[in-house]
C-alpha positions in Angstrom: 142.2 123.5 85.9 139.3 121.0 86.0 140.2 117.6 87.4 138.4 115.8 84.6 140.2 117.6 81.9 143.6 117.8 83.7 145.8 116.2 81.0 144.2 117.6 77.9 144.5 121.2 79.3 148.2 120.9 80.3 150.6 123.0 78.3 152.9 121.0 76.0 156.6 121.1 75.6 158.2 120.0 72.4 161.9 119.6 73.2 162.5 116.2 74.9 165.3 117.9 76.9 162.5 119.6 78.8 161.7 116.4 80.7 164.0 117.5 83.5 162.5 120.9 83.8 160.2 121.0 86.9 158.3 123.9 85.4 156.7 121.6 82.9 155.1 119.3 85.6 151.8 119.8 87.4 150.6 117.8 90.4 148.0 115.2 89.5 144.8 116.0 91.3 144.5 114.2 94.8 141.3 112.5 93.7 142.9 110.6 90.7 144.0 107.1 90.7 147.0 105.2 89.2 146.1 101.9 87.5 149.0 99.7 87.3 149.9 96.3 85.7 152.7 94.1 84.9 153.4 90.5 83.7 154.7 88.1 86.4 157.9 86.3 85.3 158.2 88.3 82.1 161.8 87.2 82.0 160.7 83.5 81.6 158.3 84.4 78.8 161.1 86.4 77.1 163.4 83.5 77.3 160.7 81.4 75.7 160.7 83.8 72.7 157.3 85.4 73.6 158.3 89.0 74.0 155.9 90.3 71.2 153.1 88.6 73.2 154.4 90.2 76.4 154.4 93.6 74.7 150.9 93.2 73.5 149.8 92.2 77.0 151.4 95.4 78.5 149.9 97.6 75.8 146.4 95.9 76.3 146.2 97.7 79.7 146.3 101.1 78.0 143.8 100.1 75.3 141.4 98.5 77.7 141.4 101.4 80.2 141.1 104.1 77.5 138.4 102.2 75.8 136.6 101.4 79.0 136.4 105.1 79.9 135.7 106.1 76.4 138.4 108.7 76.2 141.9 109.0 75.0 143.1 112.1 76.9 144.4 110.4 79.9 148.0 110.2 81.1 149.7 106.8 80.6 153.1 105.2 80.2 154.0 101.9 78.5 156.7 99.9 80.1 157.2 96.9 77.8 155.8 94.1 80.2 153.3 96.4 81.8 151.8 99.9 81.9 150.4 102.7 84.1 147.3 104.7 83.4 146.2 107.7 85.5 142.3 108.1 85.7 140.0 110.6 87.4 137.8 109.6 90.3 134.8 109.4 87.9 136.6 106.6 86.0 137.8 104.6 88.9 135.3 101.7 88.6 135.5 101.4 84.8 139.3 101.4 85.0 139.2 98.6 87.7 136.8 96.6 85.6 139.2 97.0 82.6 142.2 95.8 84.6 140.3 92.9 86.0 139.3 91.9 82.5 142.9 92.2 81.2 144.1 89.9 83.9 141.6 87.3 83.0 142.3 87.7 79.2 146.0 87.4 79.7 145.6 84.2 81.7 143.1 82.5 79.5 144.2 83.6 76.0 148.0 84.3 76.4 148.9 82.0 79.3 150.4 84.9 81.1 149.9 86.0 84.8 149.1 89.7 85.0 149.2 91.7 88.2 146.8 94.6 88.3 146.2 97.2 91.0 144.9 100.7 91.7 146.2 103.3 94.2 144.8 106.8 94.8 147.1 109.8 94.5 146.1 111.1 98.0 147.5 107.9 99.5 150.7 108.2 97.5 151.2 111.7 98.8 150.4 110.5 102.4 153.3 108.0 101.9 155.7 110.9 101.2 155.7 110.5 97.3 154.2 112.7 94.7 152.8 112.4 91.2 153.6 115.2 88.8 152.6 115.0 85.1 154.0 116.9 82.1 152.8 116.7 78.5 155.4 116.1 75.8 154.2 116.7 72.2 155.8 113.9 70.2 154.2 115.1 67.0 151.5 117.5 65.8 148.9 114.9 66.5 150.1 113.0 69.6 151.3 113.9 73.0 152.6 111.6 75.8 152.6 112.0 79.6 155.8 112.2 81.5 155.7 111.4 85.3 157.9 112.6 88.1 157.7 112.8 91.8 158.3 109.1 92.6 154.7 108.3 93.0 154.4 106.2 89.8 157.3 104.1 90.9 155.8 103.8 94.4 152.5 102.6 93.0 154.3 99.9 91.0 156.3 98.7 93.9 153.2 98.5 96.2 151.5 96.4 93.4 154.5 94.1 93.2 154.4 93.7 97.0 150.7 92.5 96.6 149.1 95.7 97.9 145.9 97.3 96.3 145.4 94.3 94.1 142.4 93.9 91.8 141.1 90.3 91.5 140.8 89.0 87.9 137.4 89.2 86.4 135.2 86.0 86.2 136.3 83.4 83.6 135.3 84.4 80.0 135.4 88.1 80.8 137.2 90.1 78.0 138.4 93.7 77.9 137.6 96.1 75.0 140.8 96.0 73.1 139.6 97.7 69.9 142.4 99.2 68.0 145.2 97.2 69.6 147.4 95.8 66.9 150.8 94.5 66.0 151.1 94.6 62.2 154.7 95.8 61.7 157.9 94.0 61.0 160.6 94.2 63.7 162.8 97.2 63.0 166.4 96.3 62.3 169.1 98.6 63.7 170.5 101.0 61.1 173.4 102.4 63.1 174.6 99.4 65.0 172.3 98.4 67.9 168.9 98.9 69.3 169.5 99.7 73.1 166.9 99.9 75.8 167.9 102.2 78.6 166.4 102.7 82.0 168.0 105.2 84.4 166.4 106.1 87.8 167.6 108.2 90.8 170.1 106.4 93.0 170.5 106.2 96.8 172.5 109.5 97.0 169.2 111.2 96.4 170.9 114.0 94.5 168.3 115.4 92.2 170.5 118.1 90.6 173.2 115.5 89.6 170.5 113.1 88.3 169.0 115.8 86.2 172.5 116.6 84.8 172.9 112.9 84.0 169.6 112.7 82.1 170.5 115.9 80.2 173.8 114.4 79.2 172.3 111.2 77.9 169.7 113.1 75.9 172.4 115.4 74.5 174.5 112.3 73.3 171.4 110.7 71.8 170.5 114.0 70.0 173.7 113.5 68.0 172.1 110.5 66.4 169.8 110.5 63.3 166.3 111.6 64.5 167.7 111.6 68.1 168.1 107.8 67.9 164.6 107.1 66.8 164.5 103.4 65.7 161.9 104.2 63.0 163.2 105.6 59.7 161.7 108.9 58.5 159.6 107.1 55.8 158.1 104.8 58.6 158.4 101.1 59.3 157.6 98.1 57.0 154.3 96.4 57.4 154.5 92.8 58.5 152.2 90.4 60.1 154.0 87.6 61.9 152.4 84.4 63.0 152.8 85.3 66.6 151.4 88.9 66.0 148.5 87.5 64.2 147.8 84.9 66.8 148.0 87.4 69.6 145.8 89.9 67.8 143.2 87.3 67.1 143.1 86.6 70.8 142.3 90.2 71.4 138.9 89.7 69.7 135.7 90.8 71.3 133.8 88.3 73.5 131.7 86.1 71.2 133.5 87.0 68.0 134.5 83.8 66.3 138.3 83.4 65.7 137.9 82.8 62.0 135.9 86.0 61.6 138.6 87.9 63.5 141.3 86.2 61.2 139.5 87.3 58.1 139.1 90.9 59.2 142.7 91.2 60.4 144.2 89.6 57.2 141.9 91.5 55.0 142.8 94.8 56.6 146.5 93.9 56.4 146.4 93.0 52.7 144.5 96.1 51.8 146.8 98.5 53.9 150.0 96.8 52.7 148.8 97.0 49.0 147.9 100.7 49.5 151.4 101.4 51.0 153.3 99.5 48.3 151.4 101.3 45.6 151.4 104.7 47.3 147.6 105.0 46.8 145.0 106.5 49.0 141.6 105.1 49.8 138.9 107.5 51.1 140.5 109.4 54.0 143.3 106.9 54.4 146.7 108.2 53.2 149.0 105.2 53.1 152.3 107.0 53.0 151.4 109.6 55.5 150.2 106.9 57.8 153.6 105.2 57.7 155.3 108.5 58.5 152.9 109.2 61.3 153.8 105.8 62.9 157.3 106.9 63.5 156.3 110.5 64.5 153.7 109.3 66.9 155.9 106.7 68.7 157.0 106.8 72.4 160.7 105.7 71.9 161.7 107.9 74.8 159.9 108.9 78.0 160.3 110.0 81.6 158.6 107.8 84.2 160.2 108.7 87.5 163.4 108.1 85.4 164.6 108.1 81.9 163.5 105.3 79.6 164.7 105.2 75.9 164.9 102.6 73.2 167.2 104.0 70.6 169.1 103.1 67.5 172.7 103.9 68.3 176.3 103.3 67.2 178.8 101.6 69.5 180.9 104.8 70.1 178.0 106.9 71.4 176.7 103.9 73.3 180.0 103.7 75.1 179.7 107.3 76.0 176.3 106.9 77.5 177.3 103.7 79.4 180.4 105.4 80.8 178.2 108.3 82.1 175.8 105.9 83.6 178.5 103.7 85.4 180.2 106.9 86.8 176.8 108.1 88.1 175.9 104.8 89.5 179.3 104.6 91.3 178.5 108.0 93.0 175.1 106.9 94.0 173.4 109.3 91.6 171.5 106.7 89.6 170.7 103.0 89.2 170.5 101.9 85.6 169.7 98.9 83.4 170.7 98.6 79.7 169.9 95.9 77.2 171.3 95.5 73.7 169.5 93.9 70.7 169.4 93.9 67.0 165.7 95.0 66.5 162.9 97.0 68.0 159.2 96.2 68.2 156.1 98.3 67.6 152.8 97.8 69.3 150.0 100.0 68.3 146.9 101.5 69.6 144.8 102.8 66.6 141.3 104.0 67.5 140.7 104.6 63.7 143.2 104.6 60.8 141.3 107.5 59.3 142.5 109.8 62.1 146.2 110.8 62.6 146.2 110.4 66.4 147.1 106.7 66.4 149.7 105.8 69.1 152.7 103.4 68.9 154.7 101.9 71.6 158.3 101.0 71.0 160.5 98.5 72.8 163.5 96.4 72.1 162.7 93.1 70.3 164.7 90.8 72.6 163.6 91.8 76.1 164.0 95.6 75.9 162.7 97.4 79.0 162.0 94.2 80.9 165.5 93.0 80.5 167.0 96.4 81.3 164.7 96.6 84.4 166.0 93.2 85.7 169.5 94.9 86.3 167.8 97.5 88.5 166.7 94.8 90.9 170.3 94.1 91.8 170.9 97.7 93.2 169.3 99.2 96.4 166.1 101.3 96.2 166.6 105.0 96.2 165.2 107.1 99.1 163.0 109.1 96.7 162.7 109.9 93.0 162.9 113.1 91.0 
């Protein structure tokens, strides 16, 4: 397996329950790097009602790194208020430049402080952790990376401790955020609640028990419509909020006037929403298929050294999941965080709407993963991760 084509040549698995199967994971090559980022005091921004902006900032890291390297076949994971992207050695400098530009953009355009860092896989393994990657096929057009081994979590913790930091780019520098958008209405819960769940290994370091816990949670979620997918089968409703429009305008290319960006965004939105409403096609753009693909191509569940899900769930099944999490936490098998809300958010990376490989990141609309993660800070760190 070539180091450069590591992720694109990984075999895929199609049943999400396979995230606990070690046979699906392969070691990330030693010469690869993990690019990490998160928003400092995202809790404060959430309390100020800016979570859509926080989500856009987190997704900007994925957009900037993939655009900066000119390729979309890299492993990444979206975390709500941050992200991680794995890059080969040949892309190290371009990824670092993209991270630095994101930090400057977040500060100057969004009034958010973004931490950014890079750590090589060889150093992670020297510290006793590992980075293994699997490829989950969410739809016929899109696959997402799943991470295990503890290395992704280790890289994030080192970043938060101030290690391996990348300085922000000079003032005025802007990342290439082509394709980053937020043009969907918040998705109301259809079955009771939108719940963001994070479960990571606990201090007992019992991998078998943790795998069994993850399997149990996935099994309960599988009883829900579309396994708890927040997006209905026909896709979400288009919507362009003032906050979403303002944030997307701020993602414009350097030198592009805000008014021109506003005209382009609103023009694209009016055209696409009209096509969706009328059920019409334009050239290679199939409006109804595009809406369905948004749901199918979404990352509402993932494994990132632990289970992360944002699902639409009824109270009864949520109580079963929470009871399983509480029992496992009491035994030291896991640490977990859980946040309830009424809506979910979609942030999108669409290289071109004429292709069907557009990617969509789902989180809770009232804090989601960031709020769930805040509970994890109250428990001790595990010795290692699955």
